[in-house]
C-alpha positions as CSV (number, residue, x, y, z in Angstrom):
1,M,13.4,15.7,105.6
2,T,10.9,17.7,103.7
3,L,7.9,15.9,102.2
4,S,6.6,16.8,98.8
5,V,3.6,15.8,96.7
6,G,4.5,12.6,94.9
7,D,6.6,11.2,97.7
8,K,5.8,7.9,99.4
9,A,4.1,8.8,102.6
10,P,6.2,7.8,105.7
11,N,4.8,4.7,107.4
12,F,3.3,5.2,110.8
13,S,1.9,3.1,113.6
14,M,0.5,4.5,116.8
15,S,-1.9,3.8,119.6
16,A,-5.5,4.9,118.8
17,D,-8.7,5.5,120.6
18,G,-10.6,2.4,121.5
19,G,-7.5,0.6,122.6
20,G,-6.3,-0.3,119.1
21,E,-3.6,0.8,116.8
22,V,-3.7,2.7,113.5
23,S,-1.0,2.3,110.9
24,L,-0.6,3.3,107.2
25,V,0.1,-0.3,106.3
26,N,-3.4,-1.4,107.7
27,L,-5.0,1.5,105.7
28,R,-3.4,0.6,102.4
29,G,-5.9,0.2,99.6
30,Q,-7.9,3.2,100.6
31,S,-7.0,6.9,100.7
32,V,-6.2,8.6,104.0
33,V,-6.6,12.1,105.3
34,L,-3.9,12.4,108.0
35,Y,-4.3,15.6,109.9
36,F,-2.2,16.9,112.7
37,Y,-3.5,19.2,115.4
38,P,-2.0,20.7,118.6
39,K,-4.4,19.6,121.4
40,D,-7.7,17.9,122.1
41,D,-10.7,20.1,123.1
42,T,-9.2,23.5,122.3
43,P,-11.3,25.8,120.2
44,G,-9.6,25.5,116.8
45,C,-8.9,21.8,117.2
46,T,-12.6,21.1,118.1
47,T,-13.9,23.1,115.2
48,E,-11.6,21.2,112.8
49,A,-12.5,17.8,114.2
50,C,-16.2,18.6,114.1
51,G,-15.8,19.7,110.5
52,F,-14.3,16.4,109.6
53,R,-17.0,14.6,111.6
54,D,-19.8,16.4,109.7
55,A,-18.2,15.6,106.3
56,M,-17.4,12.0,107.2
57,P,-20.3,10.6,105.0
58,N,-18.7,12.3,102.0
59,F,-15.2,11.0,102.8
60,S,-16.6,7.5,103.5
61,S,-18.4,7.4,100.2
62,A,-15.1,8.2,98.5
63,D,-13.4,5.3,100.5
64,V,-11.2,7.8,102.4
65,A,-10.2,7.2,106.1
66,I,-9.6,10.1,108.4
67,V,-7.0,10.0,111.1
68,G,-6.4,12.9,113.5
69,V,-3.0,13.0,115.2
70,S,-1.8,14.8,118.3
71,K,0.5,14.0,121.2
72,D,-2.5,13.7,123.6
73,T,-3.0,10.4,125.3
74,V,-5.4,7.8,124.2
75,A,-7.5,8.5,127.3
76,K,-7.8,12.2,126.3
77,H,-8.6,11.2,122.8
78,E,-11.4,9.0,124.0
79,K,-12.9,11.8,126.1
80,F,-12.6,14.3,123.2
81,K,-14.1,11.8,120.8
82,A,-17.1,11.0,123.1
83,K,-17.8,14.7,123.9
84,H,-18.0,15.7,120.3
85,Y,-19.3,12.5,118.8
86,L,-16.3,12.1,116.5
87,N,-16.7,9.3,114.0
88,F,-13.1,8.8,112.9
89,T,-9.8,7.5,114.4
90,L,-7.6,9.6,116.6
91,G,-4.0,8.5,116.9
92,S,-1.8,9.3,119.9
93,D,1.7,10.2,118.9
94,A,3.0,10.3,122.4
95,D,6.6,9.9,121.4
96,G,6.4,12.4,118.6
97,S,7.8,10.0,116.0
98,V,4.9,10.5,113.5
99,C,5.1,14.3,113.9
100,E,8.8,14.1,113.2
101,A,8.3,11.9,110.1
102,Y,5.8,14.3,108.7
103,G,7.7,17.4,109.7
104,T,4.9,18.8,111.9
105,W,6.9,19.1,115.2
106,V,8.1,22.7,114.7
107,E,9.2,25.8,116.6
108,K,6.3,28.0,117.3
109,S,6.0,31.5,118.8
110,M,3.3,33.1,120.9
111,Y,3.5,36.3,122.9
112,G,7.2,36.6,122.2
113,R,7.9,33.1,123.6
114,T,9.2,30.3,121.4
115,Y,8.4,26.7,122.0
116,M,8.1,23.4,120.2
117,G,4.6,22.2,119.1
118,I,2.5,20.5,116.5
119,E,1.9,22.5,113.3
120,R,-1.7,22.2,112.1
121,A,-1.2,20.3,108.8
122,T,-3.0,17.8,106.7
123,F,-1.7,15.2,104.3
124,L,-3.8,13.5,101.6
125,I,-2.4,10.0,100.9
126,D,-3.7,7.9,98.0
127,H,-4.6,4.2,98.1
128,R,-1.0,3.3,97.1
129,G,0.5,5.3,99.9
130,V,1.6,8.3,97.8
131,L,1.3,11.9,99.1
132,R,-1.2,13.7,96.8
133,R,-1.7,17.0,98.7
134,I,-0.1,18.7,101.6
135,W,-1.5,21.6,103.6
136,R,0.8,23.3,106.1
137,K,-0.1,26.0,108.6
138,V,-3.8,25.2,108.1
139,K,-6.4,27.8,108.8
140,V,-9.5,25.9,110.1
141,K,-12.2,27.9,108.3
142,G,-12.9,26.2,105.0
143,H,-10.2,23.6,105.3
144,V,-12.4,20.5,105.4
145,Q,-14.1,21.6,102.2
146,E,-10.7,22.1,100.6
147,V,-9.6,18.6,101.6
148,L,-12.9,17.1,100.3
149,D,-12.5,19.0,97.0
150,A,-9.0,17.5,96.7
151,V,-10.3,14.0,97.4
152,K,-12.7,14.3,94.5
153,T,-9.6,14.7,92.2
154,L,-8.1,11.4,93.2
């Protein structure tokens, strides 16, 4: 299934850092930036996470929650979060169901080898649970500002 702007965002529920759970149902009433990234503590993923961390006051003032998603364990998320002082929720999609629902579990290629992995992608979901913007194959540089600019149009 391919998601498009204007579609109802697929519901999700997954384990999160701090021993809790994060779900779209529990975030209803506020907008959500749901961003998918391949792996904790890698250069691009760290740069992206720190960008969202630094812009968190702007997102918070617009009543927008940020949720980062990878297949890493909650324990790895907690280490990543503590090491980089991340101030938003990290969801552990260990079974890949959220990646599947959002179409971010894709075939990738590196050095002539193909494998399955998480596509770096971001979804802006409004307070009613509707997809308002979708970014696929995200390039980290400038991405957080693009998302923040889109939030201002909600």
